[in-house]
Each structure stands twice: as structure tokens, then as C-alpha cells.
C-alpha angles and dihedrals in degrees: 000000000000118000101226122138116250120193128191101255115252093165122055118258119239094228112118116236112271094007116169117185118241092217134033117252137180136213136198119279123196120214095203138026111281126193100194135012114211134198112178120196114191118172146173118222120204145135098281144333092277094064116121090237090066091061091048091049093048093049091052092045094051091047090054094074106062114173112267096013105146092200098053118106114284087223130008142181142187117227137173134211132181107204132210093274091054093253116148116230121193110195133200109202119192129182127205136176089189110071092188091056088050091051091051091048090055089057098047113021116106091230093054091046090050090055096045091047096056115117105216092199094060106023116121091209141033132247136190137194123198117177117192108196125165140149113259091258088070097051135078134177140189132188129187093207129028097203097089128040119233132185114333090002089071090070119099113252094042133098139177115259124198113242143174100207091107143082099063134081109266094032092117090056091047089053090058103089092208090059088077090071106017128054088209094225122171118249096224144015127288104251135164115231112247123227097026117255115271093234108155117100088014138097108224136184115211117198120212122231117249111280097013107172121224122192131185107192115188136204120192122183103151095125095041118118139170116353096005092050092050092046092054097044098039103032116015100037094053088051090051092049091049088057092049091048089053093050091050096045094045095040095129093056100027095057093242113158099174136349127189129175105213125199116210114233134203102256094226106035098024087227110159113251127212088259131097138170134196115225108200133176118198134188089240143349087254090061091055091045092051091059092044094049103036116024126092093223092061092043089057092052094045096047091047091053092050092049093050093046089055092047100045105021111177090355090069108124098187110086125197128188143153144195122206128196127187109207130214118231092261092074113111134175128206129221127189120197091332126153113263094253094062120121115311096347095104094053111019111130090220129028118181132186113242114221117228 
């Protein structure tokens, strides 16, 4: 049994009649009832990876996972991202199925205490904290291969379940249980804040709009060699980056709130792995769907994946996956002394100063 909500459908599914997927896919299964799924992104933002703040951040991050601590993340990663301004962002990502354990971790973990103790007025670096927390009905996942766990699937008490709700536009929406009863429409327009938020030397709380969509889309090619390695690095990756460049350039019309290309790091050496993920925030699920269904950059990615699945089948060594969350209005992210283009700051409907 998998503990996933299932609502009687009041809204029509997007699945075409008689659809049969061209490639097998898997989704996340939960072994026990779960009230909230949590992915917690906490990052330091500075000039480069040699900054003193990086060492402080790493020490606090590594001390936040003591053996046997029931409140520590059930799975965690270190990631890096160099943003459009050239700022280096080192990210600690933790996953929980127990929201109460996460809340306790935020009160006691050295990394959380480091973040809360920052003085925005005097800090020589920035930091940001984005917590994505939703009930399972507002989450969907897909994996091209079940042999390695990614994201939430790395938590104990989860497993990968074979599915057929894939291979057509609108499948991601159909995999969201809440989509059976809710059209997931935004409550207001997508609008850039003008003038930009004065964010430096300040601690700010940015509130998401209702039904903001968050996607983490992963690419894993660590075991790839020869022809498959060359194909990913020389053909597929450029197509992926072309799509991300479009979503950034056309952010005002494409509904893009934030887009980061994250490189997975070895947790001890910080050596970059042959694994990346794109963390994207969109004004609505429909905005993300419009790119997926109608833009040439996504068509190039999608058709390439279909061709390689046909060619290599189970011998395919490049794995793709994603997890999507649709947030309620109550979600809010926090930024300390960050540049004004960080995260949701350029588009958040509400930005509030946080008192020390």
C-alpha cells in the first residue's frame, strides 16, 4: 500500500483516451501516512567558494547531522550555484517527512542557529532560507530509473512505484492529487517589483503568491561513459541550458520567479559530481506547463529524451527526474543581506522587513 491521497475527480484529467506511455517511469511511494513533505534550502551567498563565510557555513552544516539525532534531515545534500551576478551560493538541502522534526531542527541545529544569528547590518556575506513544505496532495514526482534514489526518494520510508501517468502534456498536473478538485490557479498577476527591493543590509521575508509552483528537475550522468557521456555533455546538456536561458530571459512573460542551476557536491571534499538539478519557482503550474507544452526549447529536450530511451532502453546511464510542489499562500522565504535578484525578491507579492 502507498499512502498517497486520492480524490474523486471533479475536474477532468489531461490524459488522452487510451494513452499508453512510450517509456516506463516511476513515482514516489510513501510507506506511512505523512502530513507534510519538507525540502529545506539554506544557503550562504558570497563572492566565491574561498570566502571565509563558506568555511563557517560548512562547519555549521556538518555539525547539524549528529549520529542518532531523530530531528536531523532524513536525506541531505550540498549543492552550489553561481548566479547571474557572479555570486557564489553554497546550499544545504535537507528533506523531511516529519514536519515536527524539521521544526525542532530549526530551533536547535547549528546551521539554523548560524542563519538566525546573522546581523544583516554588519554581515560581509548574504544568506537565504527557502522552505518548501506541502501536504502530499500538493506534490508529484517522476523518475526515469528506479535504481538510485533522488530528492525525497532518498528518505527512509519511501520507495519508487511504477506508473503510467506520464508521456503526455498535462501528466504532471494529473499526478498532483489535489488537481482532481482544484484548478490550482494563481490569485493575482505575475508582476516584477519596481523599483527592485532594497535588500542589502536587511533581513527580508518574501511571501509567495497562492499556488506558486516549485520544481526541482534533476540530471544524473555519473555512471555514463563513451557515447552516452558525450551525448549528454555535448548534445542534451546544451539543449537543457538553452531552455533555462529562455525561462530566465523571458521571466516577465513566462511566469518565472526564480531559476537556479545547482551542481551536486561531494559532501566531504566539495568536489563537483556529474549531477545537477534545476530549482525553479513559477507564478503558477500553468506557467510551467505552457513552456513544457509549447516552447521549442522544451520540445528539443523532450524529443531527445524519447530518442535516447528508445535507443538504449534499460542500458541508459543518464537519469532524469523531477519533483514538483504547489505552495499555498502561507509559504514565505527569508533573505539576509542578499543582492536584490536573489530568489523570489524580484517578484514576491509581499516583502516584509524582519526585526532582529
